[in-house]
C-alpha positions as CSV (number, residue, x, y, z in Angstrom):
1,X,-5.6,13.1,11.1
2,X,-6.3,16.8,11.7
3,X,-8.1,18.9,9.1
4,X,-9.9,16.1,7.4
5,X,-13.5,16.9,6.8
6,X,-16.4,15.5,4.7
7,X,-18.0,17.6,2.0
8,X,-21.2,16.6,0.1
9,X,-21.3,17.9,-3.5
10,X,-24.5,17.5,-5.5
11,X,-23.8,15.4,-8.6
12,X,-26.6,13.8,-10.5
13,X,-26.7,10.0,-10.1
14,X,-26.6,9.5,-13.9
15,X,-23.1,11.1,-13.9
16,X,-21.6,8.9,-11.1
17,X,-20.6,6.2,-13.6
18,X,-18.6,8.8,-15.7
19,X,-16.7,9.8,-12.6
20,X,-16.1,6.2,-11.4
21,X,-15.0,5.1,-14.8
22,X,-14.4,1.6,-16.3
23,X,-13.1,-0.6,-13.5
24,X,-12.9,2.4,-11.2
25,X,-10.0,3.9,-13.1
26,X,-11.3,7.5,-13.2
27,X,-12.2,7.7,-9.5
28,X,-8.8,6.1,-8.7
29,X,-7.1,8.8,-10.7
30,X,-9.2,11.5,-9.1
31,X,-8.2,10.3,-5.6
32,X,-4.5,10.0,-6.5
33,X,-4.3,13.5,-8.1
34,X,-6.4,15.3,-5.4
35,X,-5.5,13.3,-2.3
36,X,-9.2,13.2,-1.3
37,X,-11.2,10.1,-0.7
38,X,-14.2,10.1,-3.0
39,X,-17.5,8.1,-2.7
40,X,-21.0,8.5,-4.1
41,X,-24.5,8.3,-2.6
42,X,-27.8,8.3,-4.4
43,X,-30.3,8.4,-1.5
44,X,-31.7,10.5,0.0
45,X,-30.0,12.7,-2.6
46,X,-27.4,12.2,-5.3
47,X,-24.1,13.5,-4.0
48,X,-20.4,13.0,-4.3
49,X,-18.8,12.7,-0.8
50,X,-15.3,14.2,-0.6
51,X,-13.1,13.5,2.5
52,X,-9.9,15.3,2.9
53,X,-8.3,18.7,3.7
54,X,-9.8,21.8,2.2
55,X,-7.1,21.8,-0.5
56,X,-7.7,18.2,-1.3
57,X,-11.5,18.7,-1.6
58,X,-11.1,21.8,-3.8
59,X,-8.7,19.8,-6.1
60,X,-11.2,17.0,-6.3
61,X,-14.0,19.4,-7.3
62,X,-11.8,21.1,-9.9
63,X,-10.8,17.7,-11.4
64,X,-14.4,16.5,-11.4
65,X,-15.5,19.6,-13.2
66,X,-12.8,19.1,-15.8
67,X,-13.9,15.5,-16.4
68,X,-17.6,16.4,-16.7
69,X,-17.0,19.4,-18.9
70,X,-14.8,17.3,-21.2
71,X,-17.1,14.3,-21.2
72,X,-17.9,13.9,-24.9
73,X,-20.5,11.3,-25.4
74,X,-22.1,9.8,-28.4
75,X,-25.2,7.7,-28.5
76,X,-25.8,5.1,-31.2
77,X,-29.4,4.0,-31.5
78,X,-29.5,0.3,-32.2
79,X,-32.7,-1.5,-33.2
80,X,-34.3,-3.4,-30.4
81,X,-33.9,-6.7,-32.3
82,X,-30.1,-6.1,-32.4
83,X,-29.5,-5.0,-28.8
84,X,-29.2,-8.5,-27.3
85,X,-26.5,-9.3,-29.8
86,X,-24.7,-6.0,-29.1
87,X,-24.8,-6.4,-25.3
88,X,-23.8,-10.1,-25.4
89,X,-24.4,-12.8,-22.9
90,X,-24.5,-11.3,-19.4
91,X,-23.2,-8.0,-20.8
92,X,-19.9,-9.6,-21.9
93,X,-19.7,-7.6,-25.2
94,X,-20.3,-4.3,-23.5
95,X,-17.6,-5.1,-20.8
96,X,-15.2,-6.1,-23.5
97,X,-15.7,-2.8,-25.4
98,X,-15.3,-0.8,-22.1
99,X,-12.1,-2.7,-21.1
100,X,-10.4,-2.5,-24.5
101,X,-11.4,1.1,-25.3
102,X,-11.6,2.8,-21.9
103,X,-14.9,4.2,-22.9
104,X,-18.1,3.9,-20.8
105,X,-21.0,2.1,-22.5
106,X,-24.4,2.8,-21.2
107,X,-27.5,1.2,-22.6
108,X,-30.3,3.6,-22.8
109,X,-33.8,2.3,-22.2
110,X,-37.2,3.9,-22.6
111,X,-37.2,4.4,-18.8
112,X,-33.8,6.2,-18.5
113,X,-33.3,7.7,-22.0
114,X,-34.9,11.2,-21.3
115,X,-33.1,11.6,-18.0
116,X,-29.7,10.6,-19.4
117,X,-30.0,12.9,-22.4
118,X,-31.2,15.8,-20.2
119,X,-28.3,15.4,-17.7
120,X,-25.7,14.9,-20.4
121,X,-25.9,17.8,-22.8
122,X,-22.8,16.6,-24.6
123,X,-24.6,13.4,-25.8
124,X,-24.9,13.2,-29.5
125,X,-27.5,10.8,-30.9
126,X,-26.6,9.0,-34.1
127,X,-29.4,7.1,-35.9
128,X,-28.4,3.7,-37.1
129,X,-29.4,2.8,-40.6
């Protein structure tokens, strides 16, 4: 098809999941509404790859910005002793919550916590009592 081109847009890897969505629903909606094909790459740099006409790529960028600007996130801090119960066997409880609510659940670890909070200014931490 004439006029189709690839465009690489820098998007931090920690945000890829928000754009893909639970079960791929968000990326599917982005592709349907923009007409662009969308994929992600993390190495050598974190990017979103848009394939389509100029108009399709611009629409995909606009929709992506809307999603990321409106991405309200909350963080619930759960004591380490309770995390296994919350996550469930093989992540089953987390998947159930994601499927039933449409929300994305991300377990913060000491290794990824600082980066996730830095890259997601809308994250609100709530201390569990």
